[in-house]
C-alpha positions in Angstrom: 167.7 148.5 74.0 169.5 145.7 72.2 171.2 147.0 69.0 170.1 145.3 65.7 173.7 144.3 64.9 173.8 142.1 68.0 170.9 140.1 66.9 171.1 136.9 64.9 168.6 135.5 62.3 166.9 132.5 63.8 164.9 130.0 61.7 162.2 127.8 63.2 162.4 124.6 61.2 159.8 121.8 61.0 161.7 118.6 60.4 160.3 116.3 57.6 159.8 113.5 60.0 157.1 112.0 62.3 157.5 113.7 65.7 155.1 112.8 68.5 151.9 114.8 68.6 152.6 116.1 72.1 156.1 117.3 71.2 157.2 120.7 69.8 156.9 120.5 66.0 159.7 122.8 65.2 163.3 123.5 66.3 165.3 126.7 66.3 168.5 127.0 64.2 170.8 129.9 63.5 171.0 131.0 59.9 174.6 131.3 58.5 175.4 134.8 57.2 175.8 133.5 53.6 172.2 132.4 53.6 170.7 135.5 55.4 169.8 137.4 52.3 168.1 134.6 50.4 166.5 132.3 53.0 162.7 132.6 53.1 159.8 131.0 54.9 158.9 127.7 53.1 162.5 127.0 52.0 163.7 123.4 52.3 166.9 123.2 54.4 169.2 120.5 55.6 169.6 120.4 59.4 171.3 118.3 62.0 168.7 116.3 64.0 169.5 113.7 66.6 173.1 113.4 65.2 171.8 112.8 61.7 171.2 115.1 58.7 167.6 115.6 57.8 165.4 117.9 55.6 163.1 120.4 57.1 161.0 123.4 56.2 161.6 127.0 57.4 158.4 127.8 59.3 159.3 131.2 60.8 162.2 133.7 60.6 163.0 136.2 63.4 166.0 138.0 64.8 167.1 137.3 68.4 170.0 138.0 70.7 171.4 134.5 71.0 173.8 135.7 73.8 170.7 135.9 76.1 169.7 132.3 75.4 170.6 129.7 78.0 171.2 127.0 75.4 173.3 126.7 72.3 171.7 126.6 68.8 172.9 124.6 65.9 173.4 126.2 62.5 171.4 125.2 59.3 173.7 123.1 57.2 172.6 124.2 53.8 169.5 125.4 51.9 168.1 123.7 48.8 167.3 125.4 45.5 164.6 128.1 46.0 162.6 126.3 43.3 162.1 123.5 45.8 160.1 125.2 48.4 156.7 125.1 50.1 154.3 128.0 49.4 152.4 130.0 52.0 149.2 128.3 50.9 150.7 124.9 51.3 151.7 125.8 54.8 148.2 127.0 55.6 146.8 123.7 54.3 149.3 121.7 56.4 148.3 123.6 59.5 144.7 122.9 58.8 145.3 119.2 58.3 147.4 119.0 61.4 144.7 120.7 63.5 141.6 119.0 62.1 143.0 115.4 61.9 144.9 115.7 65.2 148.2 114.8 63.4 151.8 116.0 63.9 152.5 119.1 61.7 156.0 117.6 61.0 154.3 114.5 59.5 152.2 116.7 57.2 155.3 118.6 56.1 157.0 115.3 55.4 154.1 114.3 53.2 154.2 117.5 51.3 157.9 117.6 50.5 158.7 115.5 47.5 161.5 113.0 47.2 164.1 115.2 45.4 165.9 113.5 42.5 168.5 114.7 40.1 167.9 112.2 37.3 165.2 112.6 34.7 162.7 109.8 34.4 163.7 107.1 31.8 160.1 106.2 30.9 156.8 108.0 30.2 153.8 107.6 32.4 151.8 104.6 31.1 148.2 105.5 30.1 145.4 103.9 28.2 145.7 105.2 24.6 142.4 103.6 23.7 140.2 105.6 26.1 136.5 106.2 25.4 134.9 109.5 26.3 131.5 110.3 24.8 130.5 113.9 23.9 127.8 115.5 25.9 124.9 117.0 24.1 125.5 120.8 23.6 122.2 121.9 25.1 122.8 119.8 28.2 126.4 121.1 28.5 125.4 124.7 28.1 122.7 124.3 30.7 125.1 122.7 33.2 127.8 125.3 32.6 125.3 128.1 33.1 124.3 126.9 36.5 127.8 126.1 37.6 129.4 129.3 36.4 128.3 131.6 39.3 128.7 129.1 42.2 131.8 128.5 44.3 130.9 125.1 45.6 128.6 122.7 43.7 127.3 119.3 44.3 126.9 118.0 40.7 124.7 114.9 40.7 124.4 113.2 37.3 124.2 110.0 35.3 126.6 111.2 32.6 129.0 108.2 33.1 131.9 108.8 30.6 130.3 111.9 29.2 131.2 113.8 32.4 134.8 114.2 31.1 133.5 116.0 28.1 131.8 118.5 30.5 134.9 118.8 32.7 136.8 119.6 29.6 134.7 122.7 28.8 134.9 123.9 32.4 138.7 123.6 32.3 138.9 125.5 29.0 137.4 128.6 30.6 140.1 128.4 33.3 143.0 128.1 30.8 141.9 131.3 29.1 143.0 133.1 32.2 146.2 131.2 32.5 145.0 129.6 35.7 145.3 126.0 37.0 142.6 123.3 37.3 142.7 120.2 39.5 140.8 117.0 38.5 140.8 114.5 41.4 140.0 110.9 40.6 139.6 108.2 43.3 142.1 105.5 42.1 145.1 104.9 39.8 142.8 102.9 37.6 140.8 106.0 36.7 143.9 108.0 36.1 145.1 105.3 33.7 141.8 105.2 31.9 141.1 108.9 31.3 144.2 111.0 31.6 145.2 110.6 27.9 141.9 112.3 26.9 143.1 115.5 28.6 146.6 115.2 27.2 145.2 114.9 23.7 143.1 117.9 24.3 145.6 120.2 26.0 149.1 118.7 25.1 151.5 116.8 27.3 153.3 119.9 28.5 150.1 121.4 30.0 149.1 118.3 31.9 150.6 116.9 35.1 149.7 113.5 36.6 150.1 112.5 40.2 149.5 109.1 41.7 151.2 106.4 43.8 152.2 104.4 40.8 154.8 106.9 39.7 158.5 106.4 40.3 160.3 109.0 42.4 161.8 110.5 39.2 158.4 110.7 37.5 156.8 112.2 40.6 159.4 114.9 40.9 159.2 115.9 37.3 155.4 116.3 37.6 155.8 118.2 40.8 158.1 120.7 39.2 155.7 121.2 36.3 153.0 122.1 38.7 155.2 124.4 40.8 156.6 126.4 37.9 153.2 126.9 36.3 153.8 124.9 33.1 151.1 122.4 34.1 147.7 124.0 33.8 145.6 120.8 34.3 146.6 118.6 37.2 145.1 115.1 37.4 145.6 112.9 40.4 144.5 110.8 43.2 144.1 111.9 46.8 147.7 112.9 47.5 147.5 115.5 44.7 145.9 118.0 47.2 149.5 118.5 48.6 150.8 119.6 45.2 152.5 123.0 44.9 149.8 124.8 42.9 150.8 128.2 41.5 147.4 129.6 40.5 144.7 127.1 41.3 141.1 128.3 40.4 139.1 125.1 39.7 138.8 121.8 41.6 136.8 118.9 40.3 136.4 115.9 42.5 135.2 113.0 40.4 133.1 110.3 42.1 133.3 112.2 45.4 131.6 109.4 47.3 134.4 106.9 46.6 136.0 105.6 49.8 139.4 105.7 48.2 139.5 109.4 48.9 139.9 108.5 52.6 143.4 107.5 53.8 142.7 104.9 56.4 145.9 102.8 56.6 148.5 105.3 57.7 148.9 108.8 59.1 147.9 111.4 58.3 144.4 109.8 58.0 142.9 112.6 56.0 139.9 112.7 53.7 140.7 114.2 50.3 137.3 115.8 49.9 137.5 117.6 53.2 141.1 118.8 52.5 140.1 119.8 48.9 137.3 122.0 50.3 139.9 123.8 52.5 142.3 124.1 49.6 139.6 125.7 47.5 139.0 128.2 50.3 142.7 129.0 50.6 143.2 129.4 46.8 139.8 131.0 46.3 139.0 128.3 43.7 135.7 127.0 42.5 135.1 123.4 43.7 132.7 120.8 42.0 131.8 117.6 43.8 130.8 115.3 41.0 128.9 112.0 41.6 126.0 109.9 40.5 125.4 108.9 44.1 127.0 111.4 46.4 127.8 110.7 50.0 124.9 111.4 52.4 127.1 114.0 54.2 127.8 115.9 51.0 124.2 115.8 49.9 123.0 117.0 53.3 125.6 119.8 53.7 125.2 121.3 50.3 121.4 121.1 50.4 121.3 122.8 53.8 123.6 125.5 52.5 121.3 125.9 49.5 124.2 125.3 47.1 123.4 124.2 43.6 122.6 120.5 43.0 122.3 119.5 39.3 120.4 116.2 38.8 120.6 114.5 35.4 118.7 111.5 34.1 116.8 111.2 37.4 113.4 109.6 38.2 110.4 112.0 37.7 110.0 112.6 41.5 113.0 115.0 41.4 111.5 117.5 39.0 108.0 117.2 40.5 109.0 118.4 44.0 110.1 121.9 42.8 108.6 123.8 45.7 110.4 121.7 48.3 113.7 121.4 46.4 114.1 124.5 44.3 117.8 124.1 44.3 117.6 120.7 42.6 117.7 121.2 38.9 116.7 118.4 36.5 119.2 118.7 33.6 117.9 115.9 31.4 115.0 113.5 31.2 114.6 110.2 33.0 116.3 107.2 31.3 114.1 105.8 28.5 114.2 102.2 29.7 110.9 101.2 31.3 110.4 98.9 34.2 108.9 95.5 33.5 107.3 92.9 35.9 108.6 89.5 36.8 109.2 87.3 33.7 107.2 84.2 34.4 109.1 82.2 31.8 112.6 82.4 33.1 112.0 83.4 36.8 113.9 86.6 36.5 113.1 90.2 37.0 114.1 92.6 34.2 114.8 95.9 35.8 115.6 97.7 32.5 116.7 96.5 29.1 120.3 95.6 30.1 119.9 94.6 33.7 118.3 91.4 35.0 118.0 89.8 38.4 117.8 86.0 38.5 116.3 84.0 41.4 118.7 81.1 42.0 116.1 79.5 44.3 113.8 78.9 41.3 116.8 77.6 39.3 117.3 74.8 41.9 113.5 74.0 41.8 114.0 73.3 38.1 116.9 71.0 38.9 119.8 73.4 38.2 122.2 73.1 41.1 125.1 74.8 39.3 126.5 78.1 40.5 125.4 79.5 37.2 121.8 80.0 36.0 121.0 78.6 32.6 120.7 82.1 31.2 124.0 83.3 32.4 125.8 80.1 31.3 124.3 80.4 27.8 125.1 84.1 27.5 128.7 83.5 28.7 129.2 80.9 26.0 127.6 82.9 23.3 129.5 86.1 24.0 132.9 84.7 24.8 132.9 82.7 21.6 132.1 85.9 19.7 135.4 87.4 21.3 133.5 89.6 23.7 134.8 90.0 27.3 133.1 89.2 30.6 133.5 90.3 34.2 132.2 88.1 37.1 132.0 89.8 40.5 131.7 87.7 43.6 131.8 89.5 47.1 134.0 86.9 48.7 137.2 85.0 47.8 137.8 81.3 48.3 136.1 78.1 47.2 133.4 77.8 49.8 132.5 80.5 52.4 131.2 78.3 55.3 132.3 75.0 56.7 129.6 73.5 59.0 128.7 70.4 60.9 125.2 69.4 59.8 124.7 67.4 63.1 125.3 70.1 65.7 125.5 73.3 63.5 129.1 73.9 64.5 130.7 76.5 62.1 134.5 76.5 61.6 135.9 79.8 62.9 139.5 81.1 63.3 140.5 80.5 66.9 142.4 83.8 67.0 140.1 86.3 65.3 136.7 84.5 65.3 136.2 85.0 61.6 134.4 82.3 59.6 136.9 80.2 57.8 136.6 79.8 54.0 137.7 76.8 52.0 140.6 77.8 49.8 143.1 75.6 47.8 142.4 72.4 49.8 142.6 74.0 53.3 140.6 76.4 55.5 141.8 80.0 55.3 141.1 83.1 57.5 140.7 86.2 55.4 141.5 88.4 58.4 144.7 87.0 59.9 145.6 84.9 56.8 146.1 81.8 58.8 145.9 78.4 57.0 144.2 75.5 58.8 143.8 71.8 57.7 140.4 70.7 56.5 138.1 69.5 59.3 137.2 65.8 58.9 135.7 65.4 62.4 133.6 68.0 64.2 135.5 69.3 67.3 132.2 69.8 69.1 130.1 66.6 68.6 132.8 64.4 67.0 130.5 63.8 64.1 131.8 63.5 60.5 128.9 65.1 58.7 131.0 68.1 57.7 130.0 70.2 54.7 131.5 73.2 53.0 129.1 75.5 51.1 128.6 79.0 49.8 130.4 80.5 46.8 133.7 82.3 46.6 135.9 83.6 43.7 138.0 80.4 43.6 134.8 78.3 43.3 133.5 80.5 40.4 136.9 80.2 38.7 136.8 76.4 38.9 133.3 76.3 37.5 134.2 78.6 34.6 137.2 76.4 33.8 134.9 73.4 33.5 132.6 75.2 31.0 135.5 76.3 28.8 137.8 73.2 29.4 140.3 72.7 26.6 139.1 75.8 24.8 141.5 78.7 24.0 139.8 81.0 26.5 141.9 83.2 28.8 140.5 83.2 32.3 141.9 85.3 35.1 141.1 85.6 38.8 141.6 88.9 40.7 141.3 89.0 44.5 143.5 89.6 47.5 144.6 86.0 47.7 145.6 85.8 44.1 147.3 89.2 43.8 150.1 89.9 46.3 151.0 93.5 45.3 149.7 96.5 43.3 152.0 95.9 40.3 150.3 92.5 39.6 146.9 94.1 40.1 147.7 96.9 37.6 149.1 94.3 35.1 145.8 92.4 35.2 143.8 95.6 34.7 145.9 96.5 31.6 145.8 93.0 30.1 142.0 93.0 30.4 141.7 96.5 28.8 144.0 95.3 26.0 141.8 92.2 25.4 144.4 89.7 26.6 141.9 88.3 29.1 138.5 87.0 28.1 136.9 86.4 31.5 137.9 88.3 34.6 136.6 86.9 37.9 137.1 88.8 41.1 136.1 90.5 44.3 135.9 94.3 45.0 138.9 94.8 42.8 136.8 94.4 39.6 134.2 97.0 40.5 135.7 99.7 38.2 134.6 102.0 35.5 136.1 99.9 32.7 135.2 102.3 29.9 135.4 99.4 27.3 133.5 98.8 24.1 134.2 95.1 24.2 132.8 94.4 27.7 129.5 92.5 27.0 128.5 90.9 30.3 129.0 92.1 33.9 127.7 89.4 36.2 127.1 90.0 39.9 127.0 86.8 41.9 125.1 86.7 45.3 125.6 90.3 46.4 123.5 89.8 49.5 126.6 90.1 51.7 127.0 93.7 50.6 123.5 94.6 51.7 123.9 93.2 55.2 127.0 94.8 56.6 126.5 95.9 60.3 127.6 99.6 59.8 125.7 102.9 59.8 126.9 103.4 56.1 125.7 100.0 54.9 122.5 101.3 53.2 124.4 104.2 51.6 127.1 101.8 50.2 124.4 99.4 49.0 122.7 102.2 47.2 125.9 103.4 45.6 126.8 99.8 44.5 123.4 99.3 42.9 123.6 102.6 41.1 127.0 101.6 39.8 125.4 98.5 38.4 122.6 100.5 36.7 125.2 102.8 35.1 127.0 99.8 33.6 123.7 98.5 32.2 122.9 101.9 30.7 126.3 101.8 29.0 125.1 98.9 26.8 126.8 96.2 28.9 124.5 93.4 29.9 124.3 93.1 33.7 123.0 89.9 35.3 122.6 89.6 39.0 122.2 86.1 40.5 120.8 86.0 44.0 119.3 83.7 46.6 117.4 86.6 48.1 115.2 87.9 45.3 113.0 89.8 47.7 115.8 91.8 49.3 114.6 95.4 49.8 117.8 96.7 48.3 116.7 95.7 44.8 113.7 98.0 45.1 116.2 100.9 44.9 117.0 99.7 41.4 113.4 99.6 40.4 112.4 102.9 41.9 115.5 104.8 41.0 114.3 107.4 43.5 117.4 109.1 44.8 115.7 112.0 46.6 113.5 109.6 48.7 116.6 107.5 49.5 118.6 110.6 50.8 115.7 111.9 52.8 115.1 108.5 54.5 118.8 108.0 55.2 119.2 111.5 56.7 116.2 110.9 58.9 117.6 107.5 60.0 120.9 109.1 61.1 119.2 111.7 63.2 118.6 111.0 66.9 116.2 112.8 69.2 117.7 111.5 72.4 121.3 110.8 71.8 124.0 112.1 69.3 123.2 110.8 65.8 125.5 109.7 63.0 127.2 111.9 60.4 126.2 114.4 59.0 124.8 115.2 62.5 128.0 114.4 64.3 131.7 113.7 63.8 133.0 110.2 64.3 136.4 109.5 65.9 137.6 106.0 65.7 140.2 104.9 68.3 142.2 101.8 67.3 144.4 99.7 69.6 146.6 96.9 68.2 148.8 94.3 69.9 150.0 90.8 69.4 148.8 89.8 72.9 145.0 89.4 73.0 144.7 90.0 76.8 146.8 93.1 76.6 144.6 94.4 73.8 141.5 93.8 75.8 143.0 95.4 79.0 144.3 98.5 77.3 141.0 99.0 75.4 138.9 98.7 78.6 141.3 101.0 80.5 141.1 103.6 77.8 137.3 103.4 77.7 137.0 103.9 81.5 139.4 106.8 81.4 137.6 108.6 78.6 134.2 107.8 80.1 135.2 109.2 83.4 136.4 112.4 81.8 133.2 112.8 79.8 130.9 112.0 82.8 132.7 114.4 85.1 132.5 117.5 82.8 129.1 118.9 81.9 130.3 120.4 78.6 132.1 117.2 77.6 128.9 115.2 78.4 126.8 117.3 76.2 129.2 117.1 73.2 130.5 113.6 73.3 129.3 110.0 73.4 131.6 106.9 73.6 131.0 103.3 72.8 132.5 100.4 74.8 135.5 98.7 73.1 134.6 96.1 70.5 136.7 93.8 68.2 137.4 95.3 64.8 135.9 93.6 61.7 139.4 92.6 60.8 140.0 91.4 64.3 143.5 90.1 63.7 145.7 91.6 60.9 149.4 91.1 60.3 149.7 89.2 63.6 148.0 91.9 65.8 144.6 91.9 67.4 142.5 95.1 67.0 139.9 96.7 69.2 138.0 99.9 68.4 136.3 102.6 70.4 134.0 105.0 68.7 133.5 108.6 69.9 130.6 110.6 68.5 131.0 114.3 68.8 129.0 117.4 68.1 131.8 119.7 69.3 132.5 122.6 67.0 135.8 123.8 68.6 138.9 121.8 67.8 140.6 122.9 71.0 137.7 121.6 73.1 137.7 118.3 71.2 141.5 118.0 71.6 141.1 118.4 75.4 139.6 115.0 75.3 141.9 113.5 72.7 144.9 114.6 74.6 144.2 111.9 77.2 144.7 109.1 74.6 148.1 107.3 74.8 150.7 107.4 72.0 150.2 103.8 71.0 146.6 104.3 70.0 145.6 105.2 66.4 143.2 108.2 66.1 141.1 108.2 63.0 139.0 111.4 62.4 136.0 110.9 60.1 136.5 107.2 59.5 134.7 105.5 56.6 132.5 103.4 58.9 132.8 102.2 62.5 133.9 98.6 61.9 
């Protein structure tokens, strides 16, 4: 028997770096005697790795007889302050993320460990001091809290808009009485900026910590320490906040849980914040509330099947009438008081409710108005802007014209590299995918004709038309789209300028679809949203429904919403008129089922495989090779064949991006065991991107 004194303390350390998935995720180091009595699992240490010093986390500690090892171990260089360590619960969460998302554990640890700074931040976190949060009616609040109180996981469906923060506040107060912590997750920095000051004013600066990507390293580390030492009782943040070092977390609120910003899609680990937050609540034994006016189909289905509580507020009457079938759906308040009205024969528009109107641009042209603006919208713009009210104009696409076409042979100008339709932008043709500029076409390359026309509307076109209306007037007009704004700082600056009334008219693409929370916003115009309703993705109907509900919420917040469309009979608009959420979810769930093959989520898990390369032929070849390999593996194994389906490779919607072509392969899986799923994923080469639970297949 080896005597204890001959053994040496060995630490298995996970480096804070991106190690390959198929490589061991930790290395063994001996612990110097001076550290033996104080080193613990979760400590951050400095190690020598590949001839460089690096940080790592102590994963396991054990005593071994190093004399029996056939290799020499390096020593740990030093340990960091014990206050900078990773808790056991954080390690459990990291292991879960690594396993579920097929991501290296070392990368998760790298994500969790903060950038350690010694200096204090020289500036405070910039927040909106003029926030607007409405109080919720006490009877409604008491009813909601009563139902929420005894449930561990709740899907909270509502139309409370800004009132929801008043409800969150009361839920958090009950947690603070027990000296516990509450986490409020919001989808974007914009939401953090708009609402965090409300919580600070209610609970004081010392008790609130804020985490988001806009913070400097010094600011982030200060907030991180407040959470870890327990000073911060309310933690508000975007998706990365799930990695924070919570001390006693007992409540998680996910605001707008359906928002796609909760999914990290552009870099590893490609996790979904909602999925990770659910695991975090399980580890911490914390109550979790998924809050949304239009929840994701997956969340709706899973919570309904589990018979968890769903609270509907301000819903159409069909919700409360189907009590037998949906006893778990509780109608908290009455339907909105605005009544539907038929088509207005005088102005050729359909008034959905008192602040939302759909205008048929086809009828405008019949009356001789060929402008991009209807007469009503133009008149309302002039009237409101001159009264110092603010306006937002949303257009789904950027550019001046969205299609360039030969009227003789119907040739449409496309990017030669990525096959995307070219838009007219700043006196040239522009590819929104690969960002290539091309000279304007004067002669058709197909028929040599010169009958070339550009048409369709983009954000630049709308900006030009607005400038004509307010020419030589002291009106501040700003465009906000991916071509105009090169980085996040400029985008944030425009947001703040608009909130602070330094901009009168804001024109933009998806970037302007925010909860602006502003008293002075008088008009929100939606220009030709048909493109949103026609995306070829299994989630297109869901996203259209969520978009339309967002519009109705703005209108119910006393902002006039005007939709201009060339497709007045689009079925999507009926969702606005009916406001029948239950029917929508039932239909969508039925559509995603499949009796013969594997259906779409929530009946399966999607795995998107992405291959990128500068050489198009190589991209095609590697994609085809990978498809054949995986298809052979699935076909040759009975269990794999039952649990997996695979699509042939297809070009991504952004076919060329940053100089690289992209092909996708989609795997649909009903496999419950990660080990079995991974037996298939292990065949995928290192240069492929694996995205578990992508937000769509394109």
